[in-house]
N, C-alpha and C positions, 0 to 999 in steps of 0.2 A: 364580404365588404361590398357595398353598393358600387356599381360601375361608375357612377358620377364621382364618387370619392377617389376611386382608383385613377380615373382620368385626371383629376385635380392633382393627385400626388405625382403622377408621371409628368405633369406639366412643369413641376418644380424640380424634376429629377437632377438636372445638371447643377442647379444652385444648391440643392441639398447635399449632393456629393462633395462639391467644392467646400462648402462651409463645414461639413462634418469632418473632412480630412484636415481642415485647419484647426478645429477644436480637439480632435482626437489625440493630437500630439501631447497635450497636457496629461491625458490619461496614460499615454505611452510612457512618459517620463516618470510618472508616479508608480507605475506597476513594474517596470523592467530595469530601471536604473542603468540603462545603456548597455545591457548585456546581450542584446540581439542586434545584428547588423541592420542598418537603415534600409537596405534594399529588401530584406525579409519583411520588415514592418510595412513598407509601402506595398509590396505584393499582397501580403495578407489583408491589409486594410482595403485595398481595391477589391479583392475577392469577397471580403466580408460585406461591404456596403452594396456591391452588385447583387450578392445573394439575398440580402434583405429585400431589396426592391424586386428581385426576380420572383420572390414568393408570392407577390401580388398576382402574377400571371399564371401560377400553377394551382392545380387542385390541392386540397388539403393534404392528402396522403403523399403526393409528389413533393410538396414543399417540405414535409417532415423528413422524407427520405434524403433530400438534398442537404438539409440541415444536419441530419445524422451523419452523413458521409463527411461533411465539412468538420463537424465537431470531433469525430473519431480521430481524424488526422491531426487536429490541433492538440488533443489530449496526449497523443503519442509523442508530439514534439515539445511538450512541456508548457504550453500557453496557459496562463491562469484563467479560470472562469471569470474572475472579477473584471478582467480587461474587457471581455465581451459584454457582460451585463452593463458595465459603465458605458461602453461604446453604444449600446442600444438605447440607453437613457439619453445620451447626447444626441443620437439620431432623432429620437422622438421630439426632443426639445427644439432642435433645429428645424425639423419639418413643420411643427405647429407654429413656430415663430414666423416662418416664411409664408405659411398658408393664411395667417391672420394679419400679415402686414399690409398696409395700404388698403384695408377693407376688401381684400381679395376674396374673402369668404363671407357670404351673406350672413347677417346676424342670426337668422332663423335656422341656419345650418351649422352654427358653431358647435352647439352641444352634441348634435348627432355625429358630426365629423370627429370631434375630439374623442367621443366614446368609441367609435370604430377604430381610430388610430391606436388608442390605448389598448383595446382588445387585441389588435394585430400584433403590436410590439410585445405585450405581456405574454402572448402565446409563444413567440419566439424565445423570450427569456426563460419561460417555464420549460420549454423543450431543451434548451441549453443546460439548464440546471439538472434536469432529469438525466440527460446523456452523461454529464460529468459525474453525477452521483452514481449512476449505474455502472459506469466504467471503473470507478474507484472501488465500489463494492465488489465487483467481479474480480478485480486485481487482488484485493485483500483476501477474498475467498480462495483464490488459486494459491496465494502465498501461504495461507494457513494449511492448505492441503499439502503443499510441498514441505512445509515445516514438519507436519505430522509424519510424512513418509521418511524424511531424512534426519530428523532431530535426534532419535534415540534408537538406532538399530542394535539388536543383540546378535553378535556374530560368534558362531561356534568355531573355535580355533583348534581345539583338540577334543577327542571324545570326553564328554562330561565337563569340559571347560569352555566357557564362553566369555566374550569381552563386550562391554558396552562403552564405546568411546563417546564422550560428551564434548561438544564444541559450542562455544558461545555462551551467552548469558542464560542463566536458568531462572525463570520466574515461576509463579504458581501454576499457570496454565501448562507450561512446558513440563513442570515437575509431574503433573498428572499423566501426561503422555509418556514420560520416562517410566513411571511406575507401571502403567498398563503394559508397555512394551517389554519391560523387564520380567514381569510375572508370566506373561503369555509365552515369552521366549524360553524361560526356564522349563516350563512344562513341555513345550514343543521339542526342545533340544535335549531334554532330560539332563539338564546341567546340574552338577554337584558343586561346582565352583564358578562364581561369577566375578569377573574383574571389572570394576567401574573405573574407567580411565578419565581423569579430569585434567589431562595435559592441556587440552584445548579450552579449558574454562579460564577466562582472563582474571576473574576476581572471585574469591571465595569469602563471603561474608557470613554473618550469622544465619540469614535466611537460606542461602545456598547450602550451608552446612546442615541446616535443619532438614532440607529436602533430601540430601544425601544420606543422612542418618535414617530417615524414614524409609528410604529405598533399601538400605542395608537390613533394617529390621524386617521388612517385608520379605526379603530374600531368605532370611533365616526361618521365617514362619512357614515357608513352603519347602523347607528341608534342605536348603543349599547354603554354601559358605560364601561370604562376600569378602573381597579384598579390594581396598581402595588404592589405586596406583596413580602415578603422575604427580606426586606431592613435590612440587618445586620448593626450593629454599624460602622464597618470598611468601609462598602460600603457607608453609609450615610456620613461619614467623607470625603471619596474620592469625592463624588458628590459635597459636599460643597466646597472643596478645588479647584475643577476643574471649579466651577462656573456654573454647569449644572442646568438648570431650569426644574424641574419636576412638577411645580406648576399647569400645565394644567390638571392634572388628579390626582385622589386620590392615596395615598400610605399607606400601612400598613406594620407593622413589621413581621406579621405572616399570614399564609394562613387562620388560624381560624378566625382572626379578619377581614380578607378580605371577608370571606364567610358571616360573620355576617353583614358586610356593604352591601354586595350584596343582602341579604335577606331583609334588610331595604329598599333598593332601589326598590325592587319588592313587597313592602308592606307586608312583612312577618317577622317572627322572631322565634327563637328557645326558647321554654319554657319548664320548668321542669314539669314532670308528677307526 
């Protein structure tokens, strides 16, 4: 931005800040519905508007770094992106209105000045959007990795007997992870009996049952026996009402009963000493 334009903007600094703070309250009421304390709003607004004006005095890479640090902190505290994009739009309008009032800006400089202000504010908006998008994409990626690691472990409990506890909702993507973990675990642990425990699955509908049946069929194809455990009364009733056929493999109400059946299938049993 040309030094003359920067000097002009700085000459309206106090007026711009005062008018912006007055008008930003309308954006505040629309975005937050009074869920954030007034003191926090005032502090953040002061920091935000000072940061906008401070970027005029910094080199491009320094301005980007300051914006990045500010944005990261706001993302972690839950501020919506729309609040700051609307705030920047209000700032641009207030600035241009003040600069063109009372013929303060020569007519031959109007277009050039407007263009530079637009480019300046648009650059800040674009960086805010990029920072928010990158942060959410990174968070989503980390959550997917955590889900993949924790969603479907196959746990060996006895020699040749393993348990896969399922917790939470099972969708198509997660069903694929379950299938992969199940088959890889059977080979790794040399399991002859696999207990699929659905105690932690809140709802068993037709789709969930379909995924479980597919998993059981896959277990049998690799030479192991599958037992479905954790059949609660409400789930049993749902399965019957939906007409789902789970008769191709054994079912037990509890994990303990499932382990006892698994021991019998491997010619063992638990005895009291």
